[in-house]
Structure formats: structure tokens, C-alpha cells
C-alpha positions as CSV (number, residue, x, y, z in Angstrom):
1,P,103.7,98.1,101.3
2,G,103.3,101.8,99.1
3,M,100.9,102.5,96.1
4,H,99.5,100.5,94.0
5,L,96.6,99.8,91.3
6,T,93.0,98.6,92.0
7,H,91.7,97.9,88.5
8,L,88.3,97.6,88.2
9,V,86.4,96.6,85.1
10,E,83.1,96.8,83.9
11,R,81.9,93.3,82.3
12,A,79.0,94.2,80.0
13,T,81.9,97.1,77.9
14,G,85.0,95.8,79.4
15,K,86.2,99.8,80.6
16,S,88.6,99.6,83.1
17,V,89.6,102.2,85.4
18,A,92.1,102.5,88.1
19,L,92.4,103.2,92.1
20,A,95.7,104.4,94.0
21,T,95.5,102.4,96.8
22,P,98.3,103.1,99.6
23,V,98.9,99.8,101.3
24,M,101.2,99.7,104.6
25,A,102.2,96.8,106.8
26,G,99.8,96.0,109.7
27,T,96.6,98.2,107.8
28,T,93.9,97.0,106.7
29,T,92.7,99.0,103.5
30,Y,89.2,99.8,102.7
31,L,87.9,100.8,99.7
32,E,84.9,103.6,98.6
33,V,84.2,102.9,95.0
34,Q,81.8,104.8,93.1
35,T,80.4,105.1,90.2
36,P,82.3,106.7,87.5
37,T,82.1,109.3,85.9
38,A,83.1,110.7,82.9
39,R,85.1,113.3,81.7
40,T,87.6,115.3,79.6
41,A,91.1,116.0,79.7
42,T,93.3,117.8,78.6
43,G,96.6,119.3,79.1
44,V,99.8,120.4,77.5
45,V,103.0,118.7,77.5
46,L,106.6,119.8,77.9
47,D,110.1,120.3,77.7
48,A,111.3,121.2,80.4
49,S,115.1,119.6,80.0
50,S,116.0,122.9,78.8
51,R,116.2,127.2,80.4
52,D,113.4,127.8,78.5
53,A,110.4,124.9,78.7
54,R,109.0,124.2,75.2
55,P,105.8,122.0,73.7
56,M,106.9,118.9,72.2
57,A,104.6,117.4,69.6
58,G,104.1,113.5,69.2
59,A,104.8,112.6,73.4
60,W,102.4,109.9,74.4
61,V,99.8,110.9,76.7
62,E,97.8,107.8,78.6
63,V,95.5,107.4,81.4
64,V,97.2,104.7,83.8
65,G,94.7,102.1,84.0
66,Q,92.2,102.7,80.7
67,P,94.2,101.6,78.1
68,S,92.1,102.5,75.4
69,K,92.5,106.3,77.0
70,R,96.2,107.4,74.9
71,V,96.7,109.9,72.2
72,R,99.5,111.6,70.9
73,T,100.5,115.4,71.6
74,N,99.7,118.0,68.4
75,A,102.3,120.5,67.5
76,K,101.7,122.2,70.2
77,G,102.3,120.1,72.3
78,E,98.1,119.7,73.4
79,F,96.7,116.6,74.3
80,K,92.6,115.9,74.9
81,I,91.3,112.6,75.9
82,E,87.4,112.3,75.8
83,G,85.8,109.3,78.2
84,V,88.7,109.5,81.7
85,L,86.8,108.1,84.0
86,T,87.3,109.2,87.5
87,L,85.5,107.5,91.5
88,G,84.6,110.4,93.5
89,S,87.5,113.0,93.9
90,Q,89.8,110.0,93.7
91,P,93.0,111.0,91.8
92,V,93.5,110.2,88.6
93,F,97.4,108.9,87.2
94,F,98.2,110.9,83.5
95,Q,102.0,109.1,82.3
96,T,103.7,111.0,80.0
97,D,106.4,109.3,77.4
98,A,108.9,111.1,74.9
99,E,110.1,109.2,72.1
100,D,113.7,109.7,73.4
101,G,112.8,110.8,76.4
102,F,111.6,109.9,80.0
103,T,108.2,107.9,81.7
104,H,107.0,110.2,83.5
105,R,103.6,109.9,86.3
106,Y,101.8,112.7,87.5
107,R,98.4,112.8,89.7
108,I,96.1,114.6,88.9
109,L,92.6,115.6,90.9
110,P,89.3,114.9,89.5
111,D,88.0,119.0,89.1
112,K,91.4,120.2,88.1
């Protein structure tokens, strides 16, 4: 039981996307898979370990389940990832890794 990721891979191109799948004991889970849509994701990674959040330069940002979608933030903590595959209104999970910090995972809805 828990939240698992179902990985879908297109045979012809090797493109992949992950779909968050809730798993509960004694319950059948059905997935409605739609045709993926490519989008551009932009954002800013901030270090909130002190009172005043500041941009994190050089942090890794990746789309969970889409291994080729991984970039580093610039000096202002900004990132841009093109071609992020989304499945309808299913959330996309992003993961950030700082060289000297923790890994954080974020659940973002495609229209956000």
C-alpha cells in the first residue's frame, strides 16, 4: 500500500512518463491513460533553511519518471525544462537535489 509510480515508455521513441498510482490493500486500482502532452516547466528553487529564502544556484531539478528531463538551476535559482510529458490532469512530480542538501519531491498539477 502507498503511492507508487507507474512508468510508461513509448517503444518507438523511448520517451517515458511516470503516473502516480495509489495502491490500497483490498482495492483494485484503474488507470485512465491519455495521450501525453509536451509542456515547458519553469520555476525557481529557493533555499528556505534560513529566515530569508534565497535562490539556489546549481541545484539539480528533474522530472520524476522522465530521466532525460534534468537540468541545473542558474545563478538566480531558475530552471526551464522543455518537453515535459503530462497525462491529462494527472500531477507531475519534480525532484530537486542540492549538492550539500536534501532531496525534495514536489507534486505539481500540469496547469500550474
